[in-house]
C-alpha positions in Angstrom: 34.7 -5.6 -1.8 33.6 -8.3 0.6 36.1 -8.9 3.4 37.2 -12.5 3.6 36.4 -14.5 6.7 39.6 -15.3 8.6 40.8 -18.9 8.2 40.6 -19.6 11.9 36.8 -19.1 11.7 36.3 -21.6 8.9 34.5 -24.8 9.9 36.5 -28.0 9.5 35.5 -31.6 9.7 37.6 -32.3 12.9 36.5 -29.2 14.8 33.2 -29.0 16.7 31.1 -25.9 16.2 30.1 -23.6 19.1 27.2 -24.8 21.1 24.4 -23.0 19.2 20.8 -23.1 20.4 17.6 -22.4 18.4 15.4 -20.9 21.0 11.9 -19.5 21.5 11.4 -16.7 24.0 7.9 -16.2 25.4 7.7 -12.8 27.0 4.6 -11.5 28.7 5.3 -7.7 28.7 4.1 -5.7 31.7 1.2 -3.3 31.0 3.5 -0.4 31.8 6.2 -1.5 29.4 7.0 1.4 27.0 6.1 -0.1 23.7 3.1 0.4 21.5 3.1 -3.3 20.5 2.2 -4.6 24.0 -0.4 -1.9 24.7 -2.3 -2.1 21.4 -2.2 -5.9 21.3 -3.5 -6.1 24.9 -6.3 -3.7 24.2 -7.4 -5.5 21.0 -7.4 -9.3 21.8 -9.6 -9.8 18.8 -6.7 -8.9 16.4 -3.5 -10.7 15.6 -0.3 -8.5 15.6 2.9 -9.6 13.9 6.1 -7.6 13.3 7.1 -8.7 9.8 10.4 -6.9 9.5 12.5 -4.2 11.1 15.2 -1.9 9.9 17.6 0.2 11.9 17.5 3.8 10.7 20.3 5.0 13.0 20.3 7.7 15.7 18.1 5.5 17.9 15.3 5.1 15.4 13.9 2.0 13.6 11.2 1.2 11.0 8.9 -1.8 11.3 6.3 -3.3 9.1 3.3 -4.5 11.2 0.7 -7.0 10.0 -2.7 -6.7 11.7 -5.2 -9.5 11.0 -8.8 -9.0 11.9 -11.6 -6.6 11.2 -10.7 -3.1 12.5 -10.9 0.6 11.8 -7.6 1.7 10.2 -7.8 5.3 11.2 -8.6 4.5 14.8 -5.8 1.9 15.1 -3.2 4.2 13.5 -4.2 6.9 16.0 -3.7 4.4 18.9 -0.3 3.4 17.5 0.8 7.0 17.0 0.0 7.7 20.6 2.5 5.0 21.7 5.6 6.2 23.5 8.5 6.8 21.1 6.3 6.4 17.9 7.4 9.0 15.3 5.1 8.1 12.4 2.6 5.5 11.1 1.5 4.8 7.5 -0.8 2.3 6.0 1.0 0.2 3.4 -1.7 -2.3 2.4 -5.3 -3.0 3.3 -8.0 -5.6 2.7 -11.3 -6.4 4.4 -9.7 -8.6 7.0 -6.1 -7.4 7.4 -3.6 -4.5 6.9 0.1 -3.7 7.0 1.3 -0.6 8.7 4.8 1.0 8.6 5.8 2.4 11.9 8.9 4.6 12.6 9.8 4.7 16.3 12.6 5.3 18.7 14.4 2.3 20.1 12.7 0.6 23.0 14.4 -0.9 26.0 13.5 -4.3 24.6 15.3 -3.8 21.3 18.3 -2.3 23.1 18.6 -5.5 25.1 19.1 -7.5 21.9 21.5 -5.0 20.4 23.7 -4.8 23.5 23.8 -8.6 24.0 24.3 -9.1 20.2 21.5 -11.6 19.9 19.6 -11.6 16.6 15.8 -11.7 16.7 14.3 -13.7 13.8 11.2 -12.4 12.1 8.3 -12.5 12.0 7.6 -11.8 15.7 4.1 -12.3 17.0 2.2 -10.5 19.8 -0.8 -12.1 21.4 -2.6 -10.2 24.2 0.6 -8.6 25.4 2.8 -11.7 25.1 5.6 -11.6 22.5 7.1 -14.8 21.0 10.6 -14.5 19.5 12.9 -17.0 17.8 16.6 -16.6 18.2 19.7 -18.5 17.1 22.7 -18.0 19.4 25.3 -19.7 21.5 24.2 -20.8 25.0 26.1 -18.0 26.7 24.4 -15.3 24.6 21.0 -16.8 25.2 21.6 -16.7 28.9 22.7 -13.1 28.7 19.7 -11.9 26.8 17.3 -13.9 29.0 18.7 -12.4 32.2 18.3 -8.9 30.8 14.7 -9.6 29.7 13.7 -11.0 33.1 14.8 -7.7 34.6 11.8 -6.0 32.8 9.5 -9.0 32.3 9.9 -11.3 35.3 7.4 -13.8 33.9 9.4 -14.4 30.7 10.2 -18.1 29.9 12.6 -19.7 27.5 12.4 -23.0 25.6 15.2 -24.3 23.4 16.2 -26.9 20.9 19.7 -28.1 21.6 22.1 -27.8 18.7 22.6 -31.6 18.6 19.0 -32.0 17.7 19.5 -29.8 14.7 22.9 -31.2 13.7 22.6 -34.9 14.7 21.8 -37.7 12.3 18.1 -37.7 13.3 17.8 -34.0 13.4 15.6 -31.5 11.6 18.0 -30.7 8.8 19.4 -32.6 5.8 23.1 -33.5 5.7 23.8 -30.5 3.5 21.8 -28.1 5.7 23.6 -29.4 8.8 26.9 -28.7 7.1 25.8 -25.2 6.1 24.4 -24.6 9.6 27.7 -25.4 11.2 29.6 -23.1 8.9 27.1 -20.3 9.5 27.3 -20.5 13.3 31.1 -20.6 13.3 31.5 -17.8 10.7 29.1 -15.5 12.7 26.4 -15.3 10.0 23.7 -14.9 12.7 25.7 -12.6 14.9 24.8 -8.9 15.5 26.4 -7.3 13.6 26.9 -10.1 11.1 30.5 -11.3 11.1 29.9 -13.1 7.7 27.9 -12.0 4.7 26.2 -14.1 2.0 29.3 -13.5 -0.1 31.5 -14.9 2.8 29.3 -17.9 3.1 29.4 -18.6 -0.6 33.2 -18.4 -0.5 33.5 -20.7 2.5 31.3 -23.3 0.9 32.4 -22.8 -2.7 28.9 -22.1 -4.1 27.1 -19.1 -5.6 25.4 -16.4 -3.5 22.0 -17.5 -4.9 22.6 -21.1 -3.9 23.7 -20.3 -0.3 20.9 -17.8 0.1 18.4 -20.5 -0.8 20.0 -23.0 1.6 20.1 -20.6 4.5 16.4 -19.7 3.9 15.5 -23.4 3.9 17.3 -23.9 7.2 15.5 -21.0 8.8 12.1 -22.1 7.4 12.6 -25.6 8.8 13.5 -24.3 12.2 10.7 -21.8 12.4 8.2 -24.4 11.1 9.3 -26.9 13.8 9.1 -24.3 16.5 5.6 -23.4 15.5 4.4 -27.0 15.7 6.3 -28.0 18.9 5.8 -26.9 22.5 9.6 -26.4 22.7 
């Protein structure tokens, strides 16, 4: 049974939401950084690498689906990935003439530990370009500052660009009136926190709609924000 979100976390018309930011982190990972993503992407500038999704397997392990676009030799690339520090297994999931998807099981990296410990959620997909990773996050200003400070400890050249929450929630913002309402409730309820403090069922209850309806609305919000970040310099 889904646990109901406490009343004091419900959004109301006369209560301002926390100061949420939608941010893009641009992180040039050092060559010595212990992750196969950076090394392989740096050694193959002719290929586009994107982490499509990631699932925590517990006991310090995670599984990722990696999309690689560009002509390449699958066996050779899988061998290079397998040689990465902490990589436990690599399998090819799909393949065409110009692209492929690989499933990689690996131990946690210092990079993912930063996000777990600061409780900031990375939004997927995540792209790697010649050793530079670009990540979208939705978090309160304090959380963004925490994760950025931790990242700068291992990647001093990292930069952050943000869209202030009032650009999202204001009358001339990116979202429709309904999407702004849902965005406010999601931020207050902790839908984008790690771990999530509110599930789809919680959100549906708070807004008095079905799970399928709120799922579609949240997906629409995320798509708009990601689309905007991809077109802007932030």
